[in-house]
C-alpha positions as CSV (number, residue, x, y, z in Angstrom):
1,M,-25.0,9.2,27.1
2,A,-28.7,10.5,27.8
3,D,-30.6,8.7,31.0
4,T,-34.1,7.3,29.3
5,S,-35.2,5.8,32.8
6,E,-37.2,7.5,35.2
7,T,-36.5,10.2,37.9
8,S,-34.9,8.9,40.7
9,D,-37.5,9.3,43.5
10,T,-39.9,7.5,40.9
11,R,-37.5,4.6,40.9
12,S,-37.7,1.3,42.9
13,P,-34.2,0.1,44.4
14,A,-34.2,-2.8,41.8
15,Q,-35.0,-0.5,39.2
16,I,-31.9,1.5,40.2
17,E,-29.4,-1.8,40.7
18,A,-30.7,-3.0,37.5
19,D,-29.6,0.6,36.1
20,I,-26.2,0.5,37.9
21,K,-25.6,-3.2,36.5
22,R,-26.4,-2.1,32.4
23,R,-24.0,0.7,33.1
24,R,-21.2,-1.3,34.5
25,D,-21.5,-3.5,32.2
26,V,-21.3,-0.9,29.2
27,L,-18.7,0.3,31.0
28,A,-16.7,-3.1,30.9
29,E,-17.2,-3.2,27.6
30,T,-15.6,-0.1,26.8
31,L,-12.5,-0.1,28.6
32,D,-12.3,-3.7,27.1
33,E,-12.4,-2.1,23.5
34,I,-9.7,0.4,24.8
35,G,-7.2,-2.3,26.1
36,V,-7.5,-4.1,23.1
37,R,-6.6,-0.9,21.0
38,V,-4.0,-0.1,23.4
39,H,-2.9,-3.6,23.7
40,P,0.8,-3.4,22.1
41,K,0.4,-6.8,19.9
42,T,-2.5,-4.1,18.3
43,I,-0.7,-0.9,17.7
44,V,2.3,-3.1,16.4
45,G,-0.3,-5.5,14.1
46,D,-2.2,-1.5,12.4
47,A,1.8,0.2,12.1
48,K,2.1,-3.2,10.3
49,A,-1.0,-3.0,8.2
50,K,-0.4,-0.1,7.3
51,V,3.0,-0.4,6.0
52,V,2.1,-2.8,4.0
53,S,-0.8,-1.1,2.4
54,N,1.6,1.6,1.5
55,I,4.3,-0.5,-0.3
56,D,1.5,-2.5,-2.2
57,H,0.3,1.3,-3.1
58,T,4.1,2.4,-3.9
59,L,4.3,-1.1,-5.8
60,G,1.4,-1.1,-8.0
61,R,2.2,2.7,-8.9
62,A,5.7,1.7,-10.1
63,Y,4.2,-1.0,-11.6
64,V,2.2,1.3,-14.0
65,G,4.8,3.6,-14.7
66,V,7.0,1.1,-16.0
67,N,4.4,-0.8,-17.4
68,R,3.4,2.5,-18.9
69,A,7.2,3.3,-20.3
70,V,7.7,-0.4,-22.0
71,S,4.5,0.5,-24.0
72,D,5.9,4.0,-24.5
73,V,9.2,2.1,-26.2
74,K,7.6,-0.5,-28.0
75,A,5.6,2.1,-29.5
76,Q,8.7,3.3,-31.0
77,F,9.7,0.1,-32.9
78,V,6.4,-1.7,-33.5
79,D,3.3,0.2,-35.8
80,E,0.0,-0.4,-34.6
81,E,-0.3,-3.4,-36.5
82,G,2.2,-5.0,-34.7
83,T,4.8,-5.1,-37.5
84,P,8.3,-3.7,-36.3
85,R,9.5,-0.5,-37.8
86,M,12.9,-1.3,-39.5
87,E,13.8,2.3,-40.0
88,R,14.1,2.4,-36.1
89,I,15.3,-0.8,-35.2
90,V,18.0,-1.2,-37.5
91,P,20.0,2.5,-36.0
92,V,19.1,1.8,-32.4
93,A,21.2,-1.6,-32.9
94,L,24.3,0.0,-35.2
95,V,24.5,2.4,-32.3
96,A,24.2,0.1,-29.8
97,V,27.1,-2.8,-31.6
98,G,29.0,0.4,-31.8
99,L,28.6,1.4,-27.8
100,V,29.5,-2.3,-27.2
101,G,33.0,-2.5,-29.5
102,L,33.6,0.8,-28.2
103,L,33.5,-1.0,-24.4
104,V,35.3,-3.7,-25.4
105,V,38.2,-2.1,-27.1
106,G,38.4,0.4,-24.4
107,S,38.9,-2.9,-21.8
108,R,41.4,-4.5,-23.8
109,R,43.8,-1.1,-24.0
110,R,43.0,-1.2,-20.2
111,R,44.6,-4.3,-19.9
112,R,47.7,-3.9,-22.0
């Protein structure tokens, strides 16, 4: 910290006392700030805020990824005008019905 006061041999006792008081006040403020920063509640609060921020960021990225995947799948079954693409929907539906049928038959065989 640069000293802007006059040299010590030209200052009066009142000026020296005022300088000491000012420096004490600055030091007390600095110590108070350090005390707040190292207080366990402050440290825990900062850690919680960081975790919440990371979770929010991760969830946001996950949402964007899922939204993109859903849009990609939708684009496979709906054209630009929003009309269903039956030539793609019907084969997928048949495969799904076939898989469900196989699962039902397989579960009935296990029960016997």
